[in-house]
Every structure is written in C-alpha cells, then in structure tokens.
N, C-alpha and C positions, 0 to 999 in steps of 0.2 A: 807673936804679937798680932797676927792676922785676926784673931778672935775679937779684938777690941774695935775693929773697923768694919764698915759696911761692905767694902769690896777691896779687891787686891790693889787697885790703883791708888785708892786712898791710903792704904797701909804702906805702899811703896813710897808715896810722896812724904808721908810722915817720917819714915825711916831715914830719909836723906835730907830732911829740913831741920836745921838747928832750932832748938827750943829751950825755954828757960828751965824746964824740968831736968835737962841734961847739961846744965851749965853752958848753954848756948852752943853746944856741940850737936852734930847730927846723931840721933839715937843709934844709928848703925855703928858709929864709931865706939860708943860705949859698949854695945853688944860684942863687937869684935875684941874688945879688951876683957871680956868675961864679966862685965858688970851687968849681969842679967837682971838682978833685983832693981837696979836703977832704971833699966829699960822698961820693966813691967810697970813700975810706978809712973813713969812718964806716959806710957800708953794709957794707963788708968786716968791720969790727969787730962789726957786729950779728950776724954769723954765729957769733961767739965764744960767744954766749948761747943759741944754739938747740940 
C-alpha cells in the first residue's frame, strides 16, 4: 500500500483509520483478513482526496 502515499506516516495513518471504501473499518483489518483487493481499491480511492 505504501506506493499509494507520499510517505510512511501518511500510509500508516491511512491503514489504521476507518474509511468508507472498507465499510468503515480500518483498512489494516481488511488486509489482515486477506481482503487484499479491497485494500488496494481503498488505497486507490484515497488518491481521490489528495
């Protein structure tokens, strides 16, 4: 996921913050469950707000 963000801190913050792309769950929780495709789509969606 790091490739979608400008620095490590931004990526870390994104991973632990619930968002609507992951059903209001923290993306890290989806990734831990093996839902990598959902995590990637959420990271791509994060770029919509930058």
